[in-house]
N, C-alpha and C positions, 0 to 999 in steps of 0.2 A: 387403485385408488390412492390418492396422496392426501394425507392429513397434515396439519401444521405441526412444526417442530414443537415439542414440549419437553422442557428440562425436568428430569426426574431426580437426578442426583446432584450433589455439589459440583462434581466435575462437569456435568451437563450444563449447569448454570454458568460456570467459568467459561465453558466453550461458547455458550450463547453470548455472554458479555464480550468475549474476545472477538467473535465474528462480527458483532455489532460495532465494535471499535474499528475493525477492518472496513466495514461498510461506511462508517462515518469518515474514515480516512479516504476512502474511495470517492465519496461525495466532495470532499475538499479538493482532491486531485482533479475531479471533473471541473469544478469551478475555476481552479487555477489554470487548467488547460484552456478553458474558454477565454479567460482573461488574457492569456498569452497570445491568443489569436488577434487581439486588438492592440497589443503593445509593440512599439517599434524599438529598434536598438537605441535610437536617440532618447526615448523615454527612459530606458534602463540607465543610460549614461547620466542623464539629469538626476535621476533618483539616487544613483551612487554618489554623485557630487553633493547633493543635498544631505545625504546621510553622513558623509565623511568630512564635510567642510569644517565643522566645529573642532573635531579631533585633530585634523591636519593643521588648523590655525595654531593649535597649542604645540603639536609635535609633527612637523612636516615629514618625519620618517616613521610614523606610527605603522607597525607591521600590518595590522588588520585593515586599517583604512587604505593603505597603499595597495594592498592585495584586492580589496573590493573595487577600487578604481581600475586597477589593471585588468581584473576579470570583466568589468563592465565594458572595457574597450574592445574585448574580444567577442562580444555578443554581435551576431549577425542575424539577418532575417531567417537564414537557414537553421541556425541554432534555436531561435525562438519557435520556428515551425516544428522542428524535431521535438523540442520540449513540450509543446502544446499537444502534439499527436501522442507522445509517450504518456503524458499525464491523462489525457482523455481515454486512451485505450486501457491503461492500467486501472484507472478509476472505474470505468464501465464494467470491465471484466470482474473486478472485485464485488461491485454492487450486485451485478446479475448473479454471481455465484452465491453470495450470501442470501439474497432473496430466494433463490431456488433451494438452498439448504433449509431455510426457514419454512419452505413449502414442502419439505421432505422429499425432494427429488434426489434419488440416489446418485445419479450421474454427476451432480454438483460437488459431492464430497471429493472424489478423485480429482475433479477439475480444480478445486481449491487447493488440494495438496500439490498438484503439479505446478500450478501458477505460483504458489507461495514458495515451493522449493526452487523454482527458477529464480525468483527474486532473492532467495537466500544465497544462491550461488553468485549472483551478481553483487550482492552486498559484501560477501566474503572477498570477491575480487577487488571491489572498491577499497576494502579495509587493508588489503595487501598493498595497495597504492599509497593510501594515506589513512592512518588509523583514526577512527572516530568513536568516541564513547557512545554517542547517539546511535550510530550505525550498529555498534555491538549490541546495545540493548534492543534495538529493532530486530536484529537477527535472532537474538535469544527469544524474543516475543514470537517471532514468526515460526521458529522451531517448536515452540510450545503449542502454537496453533496447529501446526502440522500433526503433532502427536495427538492432540485432542480431536482433530478432524478424523484421523485414522481410527481412533478409538470409537468415536461416534459412528463412523461409517461401518465398522465391523458390527457394532450393536444393531444398527438399522438394517443391515443386510441379514443378520441372523433373525431379527424380528420379522422382516419381510418374508424370508423363506418359511419360517414357522407359521406365519399367518397364511401363506399360500398353500402350504401342506395341509393345514387344518381345513381350509376351504375346499380342497380337493377330496379329502377323506371324509 
């Protein structure tokens, strides 16, 4: 029997808020992935021109604006399709795992730990390429979520075993 997740302690509440943030982020990724299915490389280039034209009219060598334009030139249909599939898959996995944790499905806890750990490894790899404060904070948040998920999982497993033993005896 599976009951709904109920936060009992302060750390439980932090865990619940953290995974709800992950679910919201997953929903944003799903929407973003769906949008990318309908965008063409030409759309991306036009948006980049529109975003940078004011800055480049004042400073034709603006570092950020020129890099945005350069990056937009490298966008292909394949890149957009990969990004769409990546966002859709990542978002769906996160949302499903969070929903199943909130439904107290024990298998979802290690699932969330494994998926989040995989993205931590990827984020660390990305930071080795180009350091990003945003990516650093995201990685710290994800490591904290892994800790809280492992803690909750251990508690749920213990509760599940105790409940099963008392039902047997």
